[in-house]
C-alpha positions in Angstrom: 4.2 14.1 131.0 6.8 12.0 129.3 5.7 11.6 125.7 8.5 9.3 124.7 7.8 6.9 127.6 4.1 7.1 127.1 4.4 6.2 123.4 6.9 3.4 123.8 5.0 1.9 126.8 2.3 0.8 124.3 4.8 -1.7 122.9 4.1 -4.9 125.0 4.6 -7.8 122.6 7.5 -9.1 124.7 5.5 -8.9 127.9 2.7 -10.9 126.2 5.0 -13.6 125.0 6.6 -13.9 128.5 3.2 -14.1 130.1 2.3 -16.9 127.6 5.6 -18.7 128.5 6.9 -18.6 124.9 9.4 -15.7 124.9 12.4 -17.1 123.1 15.0 -14.3 123.2 18.1 -13.4 125.3 18.4 -16.9 126.6 21.5 -16.7 128.8 24.3 -19.2 127.9 26.5 -20.3 130.9 29.0 -22.3 129.0 31.3 -22.1 125.9 29.8 -21.8 122.4 29.8 -25.4 121.3 27.4 -28.0 119.9 26.1 -28.4 123.4 25.6 -25.4 125.7 24.3 -24.8 129.2 21.3 -22.6 129.8 19.7 -22.2 133.3 21.8 -25.2 134.4 20.4 -27.4 131.6 22.4 -28.9 128.7 20.8 -28.3 125.3 22.1 -29.1 121.8 23.0 -25.9 119.9 21.4 -25.7 116.4 21.2 -21.9 116.4 24.8 -20.9 116.0 26.6 -19.2 113.1 29.9 -20.9 114.0 29.8 -23.1 110.9 33.3 -24.5 111.2 33.0 -25.0 115.0 36.2 -23.1 115.7 35.2 -21.0 118.8 36.7 -23.6 121.1 39.7 -24.6 119.0 42.9 -24.5 121.2 44.9 -22.6 118.6 42.2 -19.9 118.3 42.0 -19.4 122.1 45.8 -19.4 122.4 46.1 -16.8 119.7 43.6 -14.5 121.5 45.4 -14.9 124.8 48.8 -14.3 123.3 47.6 -11.1 121.6 46.1 -9.8 124.8 49.3 -10.4 126.7 51.3 -8.5 124.0 49.0 -5.7 123.0 46.5 -5.4 125.9 42.7 -5.7 125.9 41.6 -2.8 123.7 42.8 -0.1 121.2 41.3 3.1 122.8 41.1 4.7 119.4 40.2 4.3 115.8 42.3 2.9 113.0 42.5 6.4 111.6 44.4 7.7 114.6 46.0 5.5 117.3 44.3 2.2 116.7 46.4 0.4 114.0 48.5 -2.6 115.0 50.8 -4.7 112.9 48.4 -7.6 113.3 45.6 -5.6 111.7 47.8 -5.0 108.6 48.9 -8.6 108.5 45.3 -9.9 108.5 44.2 -7.3 105.9 46.9 -8.4 103.5 46.0 -12.1 104.1 42.3 -11.5 103.4 43.0 -9.4 100.3 45.3 -12.1 98.8 42.8 -14.8 99.7 40.0 -13.0 97.8 42.2 -12.1 94.9 41.9 -8.3 95.5 44.4 -5.5 95.9 43.7 -4.6 99.5 41.3 -5.1 102.4 40.0 -3.2 105.5 38.9 -4.8 108.7 36.1 -3.3 110.8 35.1 -4.0 114.4 31.8 -5.8 113.3 30.4 -7.1 110.0 27.4 -4.8 110.4 29.7 -1.8 110.4 31.3 -3.0 107.2 28.0 -2.9 105.2 26.8 0.2 107.0 30.0 2.1 106.3 30.8 0.8 102.8 27.3 0.9 101.2 26.6 4.3 102.5 29.7 6.0 101.2 30.4 4.6 97.7 27.7 6.3 95.5 26.4 9.8 95.0 23.1 11.5 94.5 22.9 10.7 90.8 24.1 7.1 91.2 22.0 4.0 92.0 22.0 1.2 94.6 20.2 -2.0 93.6 19.5 -4.5 96.3 17.8 -7.8 96.8 14.6 -7.6 98.9 16.0 -10.2 101.3 19.4 -8.5 101.8 20.7 -8.4 105.4 19.6 -5.6 107.6 23.1 -4.1 107.6 23.0 -3.6 103.9 19.6 -2.0 104.2 20.8 0.4 106.9 23.8 1.2 104.7 21.8 2.2 101.7 19.4 4.2 103.9 22.3 6.4 104.8 23.2 6.9 101.1 21.8 9.8 99.1 21.6 7.6 96.0 18.3 6.4 94.6 17.6 2.8 95.8 16.0 0.2 93.6 14.8 -3.0 95.2 14.4 -6.2 93.1 12.6 -9.4 94.0 14.6 -12.0 95.8 17.0 -13.8 93.4 14.8 -12.7 90.5 17.0 -11.8 87.6 14.1 -10.4 85.5 13.3 -8.1 88.3 16.9 -7.0 88.6 17.2 -6.3 84.9 14.0 -4.2 84.9 15.5 -2.1 87.7 18.8 -1.8 85.8 16.9 -0.5 82.8 15.6 2.4 84.8 19.2 3.6 85.5 21.0 6.3 83.5 23.7 4.5 81.5 26.4 7.0 82.5 25.9 6.8 86.3 27.3 4.3 88.8 25.0 1.3 89.4 26.0 -0.7 92.5 24.3 -4.1 92.9 24.5 -5.3 96.5 23.5 -8.8 97.5 24.1 -11.5 100.1 26.1 -14.4 98.7 24.3 -16.8 101.0 21.0 -15.4 102.4 21.2 -15.6 106.2 17.7 -16.7 107.0 16.7 -18.7 103.8 20.0 -20.4 103.3 19.8 -20.1 99.5 22.6 -18.8 97.3 22.5 -15.7 95.1 22.4 -16.3 91.4 25.8 -14.7 91.0 26.6 -15.9 87.4 23.5 -14.1 86.2 24.1 -11.0 88.3 27.6 -10.8 86.8 26.2 -11.2 83.3 23.7 -8.4 83.9 26.3 -6.2 85.5 28.5 -6.5 82.4 25.6 -5.8 80.1 24.5 -2.7 81.9 27.8 -1.4 83.1 27.1 -2.0 86.8 29.3 -2.8 89.8 28.8 -5.6 92.3 29.3 -5.9 96.0 28.7 -9.3 97.6 28.2 -10.0 101.4 29.9 -13.3 102.0 29.2 -13.3 105.8 27.5 -16.7 105.5 29.5 -18.0 102.5 33.0 -17.9 103.8 34.1 -21.2 105.3 31.3 -23.0 103.6 31.5 -22.5 99.8 34.2 -22.2 97.3 37.9 -23.2 97.3 39.2 -23.3 100.8 36.0 -21.5 102.0 36.4 -18.4 99.8 32.6 -18.1 99.5 29.8 -18.0 97.0 31.6 -15.9 94.5 34.4 -18.4 94.2 31.9 -21.3 94.3 30.5 -19.9 91.0 33.9 -18.9 89.6 33.0 -15.2 89.4 35.2 -13.8 92.2 37.3 -11.7 89.7 34.1 -10.1 88.3 32.9 -9.0 91.8 34.1 -5.5 92.7 33.8 -5.7 96.5 33.7 -8.7 98.7 32.6 -8.4 102.3 33.0 -11.0 105.0 32.7 -11.4 108.8 34.7 -13.0 111.5 31.7 -13.8 113.7 30.6 -16.9 111.7 33.2 -19.4 110.4 36.2 -17.3 111.7 35.2 -17.7 115.4 35.7 -14.1 116.5 34.1 -10.6 116.0 34.7 -8.2 113.2 34.4 -8.0 109.4 36.2 -6.9 106.3 35.8 -5.5 102.8 38.2 -6.5 100.0 38.5 -4.6 96.7 40.7 -2.8 94.3 43.2 -0.2 95.5 41.2 2.9 94.4 38.0 1.6 96.1 39.8 0.6 99.3 41.7 3.9 99.4 38.4 5.8 99.1 36.6 3.7 101.7 39.5 4.0 104.1 39.1 7.8 104.1 35.3 8.1 103.8 33.6 5.2 105.7 32.3 6.8 108.8 31.7 3.5 110.7 35.4 2.8 110.1 36.8 6.2 110.8 34.8 6.9 113.9 34.9 3.5 115.6 37.5 2.0 117.9 39.5 -0.6 116.0 39.3 -4.4 116.4 40.7 -5.6 119.7 44.0 -7.5 119.6 42.3 -10.7 120.8 39.5 -10.6 118.2 42.0 -9.9 115.4 44.4 -12.7 116.4 41.5 -15.1 116.9 40.2 -14.4 113.4 43.7 -14.8 112.0 44.2 -18.2 113.7 40.7 -19.4 112.6 41.5 -18.4 109.1 44.6 -20.5 109.1 42.7 -23.5 110.5 40.0 -23.1 107.8 42.7 -23.4 105.1 44.7 -26.3 106.8 41.7 -28.5 107.9 39.5 -29.0 104.8 38.0 -32.1 106.5 35.9 -29.7 108.7 34.1 -28.4 105.6 33.7 -31.9 104.2 32.0 -33.1 107.4 29.8 -30.0 107.5 28.5 -30.8 104.1 27.9 -34.5 105.0 25.8 -33.3 107.9 24.0 -30.8 105.7 23.0 -33.3 103.0 21.9 -35.7 105.7 19.8 -33.0 107.4 18.3 -31.7 104.2 17.2 -35.3 103.3 15.8 -35.8 106.8 13.7 -32.6 106.8 12.4 -33.2 103.3 11.6 -36.8 104.2 9.5 -35.8 107.2 7.6 -33.3 105.1 9.2 -30.0 106.2 8.9 -27.0 104.0 12.5 -25.8 103.7 12.4 -23.5 100.7 15.4 -23.3 98.3 18.2 -23.7 100.9 21.4 -25.3 99.6 23.6 -24.6 102.6 24.0 -25.5 106.4 21.4 -22.8 107.0 18.0 -24.6 106.9 14.7 -22.7 107.4 11.8 -24.7 108.7 8.8 -22.6 107.6 6.1 -22.4 110.2 4.2 -19.4 108.7 2.6 -18.3 112.0 4.1 -16.1 114.7 2.5 -17.9 117.7 3.3 -21.4 116.4 6.9 -20.4 115.7 7.3 -19.3 119.3 5.6 -22.4 120.5 7.8 -24.7 118.5 10.9 -22.9 119.6 9.9 -23.3 123.3 8.9 -26.9 123.0 12.1 -27.9 121.3 14.1 -26.1 124.0 12.3 -28.1 126.6 13.4 -31.2 124.8 17.0 -30.1 124.6 17.2 -28.5 121.2 18.1 -24.9 120.8 16.9 -23.2 117.6 16.2 -19.7 116.6 12.7 -18.3 115.8 12.4 -15.7 112.9 9.1 -13.9 113.1 7.6 -10.6 112.0 8.6 -7.9 111.6 11.9 -9.5 110.6 9.8 -11.5 108.0 6.2 -11.3 106.9 3.8 -13.0 109.3 3.2 -15.6 106.6 6.9 -16.3 106.3 7.9 -17.0 109.9 10.4 -19.8 110.3 12.7 -21.8 112.6 16.3 -21.2 111.6 18.2 -24.5 112.0 22.0 -24.2 111.4 24.8 -26.8 111.5 28.4 -26.7 112.7 31.2 -28.9 111.5 31.6 -30.2 115.1 28.1 -31.6 115.3 27.8 -35.4 115.3 25.3 -37.5 113.4 24.0 -38.7 116.7 23.2 -35.1 117.8 21.6 -34.4 114.4 19.4 -37.6 114.6 18.3 -36.5 118.1 17.3 -33.0 116.8 15.5 -34.4 113.7 13.5 -36.8 115.9 12.4 -34.0 118.3 11.6 -31.6 115.5 9.4 -34.1 113.7 7.6 -35.0 116.9 7.0 -31.3 117.7 5.9 -30.2 114.1 3.5 -33.1 114.0 2.0 -32.0 117.3 1.2 -28.5 115.9 0.1 -29.8 112.5 2.9 -28.2 110.5 4.2 -31.2 108.5 2.9 -31.5 105.0 2.7 -35.0 103.5 2.5 -33.6 100.0 6.2 -32.6 100.4 7.4 -36.1 101.3 
């Protein structure tokens, strides 16, 4: 008897979705990552990507990755701690630290590993981690590994955060960890109030800027800069897999914090370091982000147009204020159905269902890239309105 297999064989939700013809995951893309992709030989418009600046196909980014591979090879075969540090790693870290106005930075192989390794190692058994209930899964996994008490506060609710801060011992570390832009909902953390409360209660702040970099702030510095509170935030995290067209992540902070993290973060110490190609690609994308502000301007033109379009047709889109637009369906089966119907009509979007969210909070995640055209967006809006009307989702009250 195989108890493990017997237990796990009872999980058949994917099989049921496949049998119903609405399974939406692991769709195989046969082309480059662009505004239009090929799946099963069929061209579809991509509105499910995190490549907000549309740089994954930029010639300079590709050339940088190729040149780095030719010079350094394909992989590092070791961790940064031992044999895996290149001069281009150091160059990018210095550039990111200066960009964020911090003393130093560390780059990790993935953004998930940043949050996992940083959040888990900063605080002790008598300290506190305070986190927004809609924080990214990587933050949650990070604080699960910590021995510190964890205090959850309601999403973007400053009264709830203050009540949790009041539970903390005044002489212990209190680390508030939040997303700058929330990845599913598209809304922005109330960072001015978080900073005010942190100062009042002697807390520290870590902000995940994975979905803020390239979108908000001066030259794409993120939500912290957008609100003018970047100097008040102790740790700034970012990823390369969104606006910076690569894979990896970083943490930027003061010298004492970075020194400690560099020697205690297990997901950093015990992981092979970023490949030369990924590092060089992120570096090139970073330079393009700075030198081509028109990309961000066009992205925001598209965003305002899309937000007006969705509100005009009666979509429930919550408090989003970014190119991440949630279309609330609030039913698992309908969310799968809408995703499948839109795909048939040439529009790729992502379903977000339970257990990632509550069954009553399921949504379609619609995201924009700076390389989308208004014609592509109009096509998607038309097909979405037609499909949502078909399933009775649109609410005239919201128009």
